[in-house]
DSSP file (Angstrom, degrees, kcal/mol; ACC not computed):
  #  RESIDUE AA STRUCTURE BP1 BP2  ACC     N-H-->O    O-->H-N    N-H-->O    O-->H-N    TCO  KAPPA ALPHA  PHI   PSI    X-CA   Y-CA   Z-CA
    1    1 A M              0   0    0      0, 0.0     2,-0.5     0, 0.0     0, 0.0   0.000 360.0 360.0 360.0 140.6   42.5   58.7   40.9
    2    2 A K        -     0   0    0      1,-0.0     2,-0.2     0, 0.0     0, 0.0  -0.779 360.0-132.0 -93.4 130.1   40.3   60.6   43.2
    3    3 A A        -     0   0    0     -2,-0.5     2,-0.3     2,-0.0    -1,-0.0  -0.562  22.3-157.1 -76.5 140.2   40.6   64.4   43.2
    4    4 A T        -     0   0    0     -2,-0.2    -1,-0.0     2,-0.1     0, 0.0  -0.889  20.3-147.5-118.6 153.6   40.8   66.1   46.6
    5    5 A N        +     0   0    0     -2,-0.3     2,-0.2     2,-0.1    -1,-0.1   0.289  58.5 125.9 -97.0   8.1   40.0   69.6   47.7
    6    6 A Q        -     0   0    0      1,-0.1     2,-0.3     0, 0.0    -2,-0.1  -0.496  56.0-134.9 -74.0 134.0   42.6   69.7   50.3
    7    7 A Q        -     0   0    0     -2,-0.2     2,-0.6     1,-0.0    -1,-0.1  -0.607  18.7-116.6 -85.1 145.6   45.1   72.5   50.1
    8    8 A I        -     0   0    0     -2,-0.3    -1,-0.0     1,-0.0     0, 0.0  -0.742  28.1-133.8 -84.2 123.0   48.8   71.9   50.5
    9    9 A K        -     0   0    0     -2,-0.6     3,-0.1     1,-0.1    -1,-0.0  -0.628  20.8-118.9 -78.2 126.5   50.1   73.7   53.5
   10   10 A P        -     0   0    0      0, 0.0     2,-0.1     0, 0.0    -1,-0.1  -0.346  35.7-102.8 -63.6 148.5   53.3   75.6   52.8
   11   11 A A        -     0   0    0      2,-0.0     2,-0.3     3,-0.0     3,-0.0  -0.407  38.5-165.3 -67.5 144.9   56.2   74.4   55.0
   12   12 A T    >   -     0   0    0     -2,-0.1     3,-1.9    -3,-0.1     4,-0.5  -0.795  37.9 -99.3-123.8 171.2   57.2   76.6   58.0
   13   13 A L  G >> S+     0   0    0      1,-0.3     4,-2.5    -2,-0.3     3,-1.9   0.847 120.1  65.7 -61.4 -33.4   60.3   76.5   60.1
   14   14 A S  G 34 S+     0   0    0      1,-0.3    -1,-0.3     2,-0.2    -3,-0.0   0.681  93.0  62.5 -64.3 -14.1   58.5   74.5   62.7
   15   15 A D  G <4 S+     0   0    0     -3,-1.9    -1,-0.3     1,-0.1    -2,-0.2   0.717 118.1  26.8 -75.0 -20.8   58.3   71.7   60.1
   16   16 A Y  T <4 S+     0   0    0     -3,-1.9    15,-3.6    -4,-0.5     2,-0.4   0.655 119.0  53.0-110.9 -23.4   62.2   71.7   60.2
   17   17 A I  E  <  -A   30   0A   0     -4,-2.5     2,-0.3    13,-0.3    13,-0.2  -0.918  56.1-178.7-124.5 143.1   63.2   72.9   63.6
   18   18 A V  E     -A   29   0A   0     11,-2.6    11,-2.5    -2,-0.4     2,-0.4  -0.991  13.1-157.1-138.0 147.0   62.2   71.8   67.1
   19   19 A T        +     0   0    0     -2,-0.3     2,-0.3     9,-0.2     8,-0.1  -0.995  22.3 161.3-121.5 132.1   63.0   72.9   70.6
   20   20 A N    >   -     0   0    0      3,-0.5     3,-2.0    -2,-0.4     6,-1.3  -0.970  41.0-137.5-150.2 129.3   62.6   70.4   73.5
   21   21 A R  T 3> S+     0   0    0     -2,-0.3     4,-0.6     1,-0.3     6,-0.1   0.790 107.6  59.5 -58.7 -25.1   64.2   70.6   76.9
   22   22 A E  T 34 S+     0   0    0      3,-0.2     2,-0.6     1,-0.2    -1,-0.3   0.619  97.8  67.4 -79.8 -13.1   64.9   66.9   76.7
   23   23 A I  T X4 S-     0   0    0     -3,-2.0     3,-1.6     1,-0.1    -3,-0.5  -0.916 130.7 -32.3-114.6 106.2   67.0   67.4   73.5
   24   24 A L  G >4 S-     0   0    0     -2,-0.6     3,-1.5     1,-0.3    -1,-0.1   0.839 113.2 -64.9  53.1  37.6   70.2   69.3   74.0
   25   25 A G  G 3< S-     0   0    0     -4,-0.6    -1,-0.3     1,-0.3    -4,-0.2   0.691  99.4 -51.7  65.1  21.7   68.7   71.3   76.8
   26   26 A G  G <  S+     0   0    0     -3,-1.6    -1,-0.3    -6,-1.3    -5,-0.2   0.446  90.7 150.8  94.6   2.1   66.2   73.0   74.5
   27   27 A E    <   -     0   0    0     -3,-1.5    -7,-0.3    -4,-0.3    -1,-0.3  -0.449  59.7 -96.8 -63.2 137.7   68.6   74.3   71.9
   28   28 A P        +     0   0    0      0, 0.0     9,-2.3     0, 0.0    10,-0.5  -0.354  53.3 178.5 -60.1 131.3   66.9   74.5   68.5
   29   29 A V  E     -AB  18  36A   0    -11,-2.5   -11,-2.6     7,-0.3     2,-0.2  -0.910  38.7 -90.4-131.6 158.4   67.7   71.3   66.5
   30   30 A F  E >   -A   17   0A   0      5,-2.4     3,-2.0    -2,-0.3     5,-0.3  -0.512  61.3 -94.3 -69.8 135.8   66.7   70.1   63.1
   31   31 A R  T 3  S+     0   0    0    -15,-3.6    -1,-0.1     1,-0.3     3,-0.1  -0.222 109.5  17.1 -54.4 133.1   63.5   68.0   63.5
   32   32 A G  T 3  S+     0   0    0      1,-0.3    -1,-0.3    -3,-0.1     2,-0.2   0.511 118.4  73.7  84.3   3.8   64.1   64.3   63.9
   33   33 A T  S <  S-     0   0    0     -3,-2.0    -1,-0.3     2,-0.1    -4,-0.1  -0.759  77.8-127.2-134.3-177.9   67.8   64.8   64.8
   34   34 A R        +     0   0    0     -2,-0.2    -3,-0.1    -3,-0.1    -2,-0.0  -0.004  69.0 123.8-117.6  24.5   70.0   66.0   67.6
   35   35 A V        -     0   0    0     -5,-0.3    -5,-2.4    22,-0.0    -2,-0.1  -0.798  61.2-130.4 -91.1 113.6   71.9   68.4   65.2
   36   36 A P  B >>  -B   29   0A   0      0, 0.0     3,-1.0     0, 0.0     4,-0.5  -0.354   7.6-134.2 -62.7 140.3   71.8   72.0   66.5
   37   37 A V  H >> S+     0   0    0     -9,-2.3     3,-1.4     1,-0.3     4,-1.0   0.856 105.5  66.3 -59.3 -35.7   70.7   74.6   64.0
   38   38 A A  H 3> S+     0   0    0    -10,-0.5     4,-2.5     1,-0.3    -1,-0.3   0.803  88.8  66.4 -59.0 -29.9   73.5   76.7   65.1
   39   39 A S  H <> S+     0   0    0     -3,-1.0     4,-2.2     1,-0.2    -1,-0.3   0.821  94.9  58.4 -63.3 -30.2   76.0   74.1   63.7
   40   40 A L  H <X S+     0   0    0     -3,-1.4     4,-2.4    -4,-0.5    -1,-0.2   0.959 110.1  41.7 -62.6 -50.5   74.7   74.9   60.2
   41   41 A F  H  X S+     0   0    0     -4,-1.0     4,-2.7     1,-0.2    -2,-0.2   0.879 112.6  53.8 -66.1 -39.5   75.8   78.5   60.6
   42   42 A E  H  X S+     0   0    0     -4,-2.5     4,-1.2     2,-0.2    -1,-0.2   0.920 110.7  47.2 -61.5 -42.5   79.1   77.6   62.3
   43   43 A H  H  <>S+     0   0    0     -4,-2.2     5,-2.4     2,-0.2     3,-0.5   0.943 114.0  46.6 -66.0 -47.4   80.0   75.3   59.4
   44   44 A L  H ><5S+     0   0    0     -4,-2.4     3,-1.3     1,-0.2    -2,-0.2   0.876 110.5  53.2 -63.5 -35.9   79.0   78.0   56.8
   45   45 A E  H 3<5S+     0   0    0     -4,-2.7    -1,-0.2     1,-0.3    -2,-0.2   0.771 104.3  55.6 -69.1 -23.5   81.0   80.7   58.7
   46   46 A S  T 3<5S-     0   0    0     -4,-1.2    -1,-0.3    -3,-0.5    -2,-0.2   0.063 126.5-100.9 -98.4  26.5   84.1   78.5   58.7
   47   47 A D  T < 5S+     0   0    0     -3,-1.3     2,-0.3     1,-0.2    -3,-0.2   0.657  75.0 143.8  70.8  19.0   83.9   78.3   54.9
   48   48 A C      < -     0   0    0     -5,-2.4    -1,-0.2    -6,-0.2     2,-0.1  -0.643  48.1-122.0 -82.0 148.6   82.3   74.9   54.6
   49   49 A S     >  -     0   0    0     -2,-0.3     4,-2.2     1,-0.1     5,-0.1  -0.401  21.5-109.9 -82.4 165.3   79.8   74.4   51.8
   50   50 A L  H  > S+     0   0    0      1,-0.2     4,-2.7     2,-0.2     5,-0.2   0.909 121.7  55.0 -59.7 -41.8   76.2   73.4   52.3
   51   51 A D  H  > S+     0   0    0      2,-0.2     4,-1.9     1,-0.2    -1,-0.2   0.892 106.7  50.5 -59.5 -40.4   77.1   70.0   50.7
   52   52 A E  H  > S+     0   0    0      2,-0.2     4,-2.2     1,-0.2    -1,-0.2   0.922 110.6  49.4 -61.1 -45.2   79.9   69.5   53.3
   53   53 A F  H  X S+     0   0    0     -4,-2.2     4,-2.2     1,-0.2    -2,-0.2   0.943 111.2  49.0 -59.1 -48.5   77.6   70.3   56.1
   54   54 A L  H  < S+     0   0    0     -4,-2.7    -1,-0.2     1,-0.2    -2,-0.2   0.838 110.4  51.4 -63.7 -33.5   75.0   67.8   54.8
   55   55 A E  H  < S+     0   0    0     -4,-1.9    -1,-0.2    -5,-0.2    -2,-0.2   0.879 112.0  46.7 -68.5 -38.3   77.7   65.2   54.4
   56   56 A N  H  < S+     0   0    0     -4,-2.2    -2,-0.2     1,-0.3    -1,-0.2   0.800 123.7  33.7 -71.9 -30.8   78.8   65.7   58.0
   57   57 A F    ><  +     0   0    0     -4,-2.2     3,-2.3    -5,-0.2    -1,-0.3  -0.631  68.2 171.0-127.6  73.3   75.3   65.6   59.2
   58   58 A P  T 3  S+     0   0    0      0, 0.0    -1,-0.1     0, 0.0    -4,-0.1   0.624  73.2  68.2 -66.0 -11.2   73.4   63.1   57.0
   59   59 A T  T 3  S+     0   0    0      2,-0.1     2,-0.5   -29,-0.0    -5,-0.1   0.654  85.9  83.5 -82.0 -11.8   70.3   63.1   59.2
   60   60 A V  S <  S-     0   0    0     -3,-2.3     2,-0.2    -6,-0.2    -3,-0.1  -0.778  78.5-137.7 -90.1 130.4   69.6   66.8   58.2
   61   61 A T     >  -     0   0    0     -2,-0.5     4,-2.2     1,-0.1     5,-0.2  -0.556  15.4-123.5 -84.8 151.9   67.8   67.1   54.9
   62   62 A R  H  > S+     0   0    0      1,-0.2     4,-2.8    -2,-0.2     5,-0.3   0.881 113.7  57.3 -57.5 -38.0   68.7   69.6   52.2
   63   63 A A  H  > S+     0   0    0      1,-0.2     4,-2.3     2,-0.2    -1,-0.2   0.917 107.3  47.6 -59.7 -43.1   65.1   70.9   52.4
   64   64 A A  H  > S+     0   0    0      2,-0.2     4,-2.0     1,-0.2    -2,-0.2   0.922 113.6  46.2 -68.0 -43.9   65.5   71.6   56.1
   65   65 A A  H  X S+     0   0    0     -4,-2.2     4,-2.5     1,-0.2    -2,-0.2   0.931 114.0  48.2 -65.1 -43.9   68.9   73.4   55.8
   66   66 A V  H  X S+     0   0    0     -4,-2.8     4,-2.9     1,-0.2    -1,-0.2   0.885 109.2  53.5 -61.2 -40.7   67.7   75.5   52.8
   67   67 A A  H  X S+     0   0    0     -4,-2.3     4,-2.4    -5,-0.3    -1,-0.2   0.912 110.1  47.3 -62.1 -40.7   64.5   76.5   54.7
   68   68 A V  H  X S+     0   0    0     -4,-2.0     4,-2.4     2,-0.2    -2,-0.2   0.948 114.1  46.9 -65.6 -48.1   66.5   77.7   57.7
   69   69 A L  H  X S+     0   0    0     -4,-2.5     4,-2.2     1,-0.2    -2,-0.2   0.899 112.7  50.2 -60.6 -40.8   68.9   79.6   55.4
   70   70 A T  H  X S+     0   0    0     -4,-2.9     4,-2.4     2,-0.2    -1,-0.2   0.929 111.0  47.9 -63.8 -45.6   66.0   81.1   53.5
   71   71 A E  H  X S+     0   0    0     -4,-2.4     4,-2.5     1,-0.2     5,-0.2   0.910 110.3  52.3 -60.0 -43.7   64.2   82.2   56.6
   72   72 A K  H  X S+     0   0    0     -4,-2.4     4,-2.1     1,-0.2    -1,-0.2   0.897 111.0  47.6 -62.7 -40.8   67.4   83.8   58.0
   73   73 A Q  H  X S+     0   0    0     -4,-2.2     4,-2.5     2,-0.2    -1,-0.2   0.902 110.7  50.6 -68.0 -40.0   67.8   85.7   54.7
   74   74 A Q  H  X S+     0   0    0     -4,-2.4     4,-2.3     2,-0.2    -2,-0.2   0.906 111.4  48.6 -64.9 -40.8   64.2   86.9   54.7
   75   75 A L  H  X S+     0   0    0     -4,-2.5     4,-2.5     2,-0.2    -1,-0.2   0.908 111.3  50.4 -63.8 -40.6   64.6   88.1   58.4
   76   76 A R  H  X S+     0   0    0     -4,-2.1     4,-2.6    -5,-0.2    -2,-0.2   0.916 110.7  49.7 -66.0 -42.0   67.8   89.9   57.4
   77   77 A D  H  X S+     0   0    0     -4,-2.5     4,-2.3     2,-0.2    -2,-0.2   0.911 112.0  47.3 -59.4 -44.8   66.0   91.6   54.5
   78   78 A V  H  X S+     0   0    0     -4,-2.3     4,-2.5     2,-0.2    -2,-0.2   0.903 112.3  49.6 -65.5 -42.2   63.2   92.7   56.7
   79   79 A D  H  X S+     0   0    0     -4,-2.5     4,-2.4     2,-0.2    -2,-0.2   0.912 111.3  49.7 -63.1 -41.9   65.6   94.0   59.4
   80   80 A W  H  X S+     0   0    0     -4,-2.6     4,-2.2     1,-0.2    -2,-0.2   0.920 111.6  48.9 -64.5 -41.8   67.6   96.0   56.7
   81   81 A A  H  X S+     0   0    0     -4,-2.3     4,-2.3     1,-0.2    -2,-0.2   0.891 110.9  49.2 -63.6 -41.0   64.4   97.5   55.3
   82   82 A L  H  X S+     0   0    0     -4,-2.5     4,-2.1     2,-0.2    -1,-0.2   0.907 111.4  49.4 -66.0 -40.0   63.2   98.5   58.7
   83   83 A R  H  X S+     0   0    0     -4,-2.4     4,-0.9     2,-0.2    -2,-0.2   0.897 112.1  48.6 -63.6 -39.7   66.5  100.1   59.5
   84   84 A E  H  X S+     0   0    0     -4,-2.2     4,-0.6     1,-0.2     3,-0.5   0.909 111.4  50.0 -66.0 -42.4   66.5  102.0   56.2
   85   85 A K  H >< S+     0   0    0     -4,-2.3     3,-0.7     1,-0.2    -2,-0.2   0.883 109.4  51.5 -66.0 -37.7   62.9  103.2   56.8
   86   86 A S  H 3< S+     0   0    0     -4,-2.1    -1,-0.2     1,-0.2    -2,-0.2   0.673 109.8  49.7 -79.2 -14.1   63.8  104.5   60.3
   87   87 A T  H >< S+     0   0    0     -4,-0.9     3,-1.7    -3,-0.5     2,-0.3   0.513  80.1 117.0 -97.9  -6.2   66.8  106.5   59.0
   88   88 A V  T << S+     0   0    0     -3,-0.7    -3,-0.0    -4,-0.6    -4,-0.0  -0.447  87.8   5.0 -65.3 124.4   65.0  108.2   56.2
   89   89 A G  T 3  S+     0   0    0     -2,-0.3    -1,-0.3     1,-0.1    -2,-0.1   0.611  97.5 111.1  83.3   9.6   64.9  112.0   56.8
   90   90 A K    <         0   0    0     -3,-1.7    -2,-0.1     1,-0.2    -1,-0.1   0.365 360.0 360.0 -99.3   4.6   67.2  111.8   59.9
   91   91 A F              0   0    0     -4,-0.2    -1,-0.2     0, 0.0    -3,-0.1   0.457 360.0 360.0 -94.4 360.0   70.1  113.5   58.4
């Protein structure tokens, strides 16, 4: 085998989500599907498991769903930290 010096690029949300006016009017969908990203959150909010969502939408990969959920959690953590920082010393 030949060794390569190419670095592996970490996945980003754009690897899993696409917006295109021609697909559902530009609503964010999982790449390669017509499944809106919002449907993941709607399913989870209605007490469906991730496995149930993936069964209902077999064109969505587990990696894509987990990447979206991870990003959402990271954004929530950053938002929480910023809110905490902005309230320090205001009492």
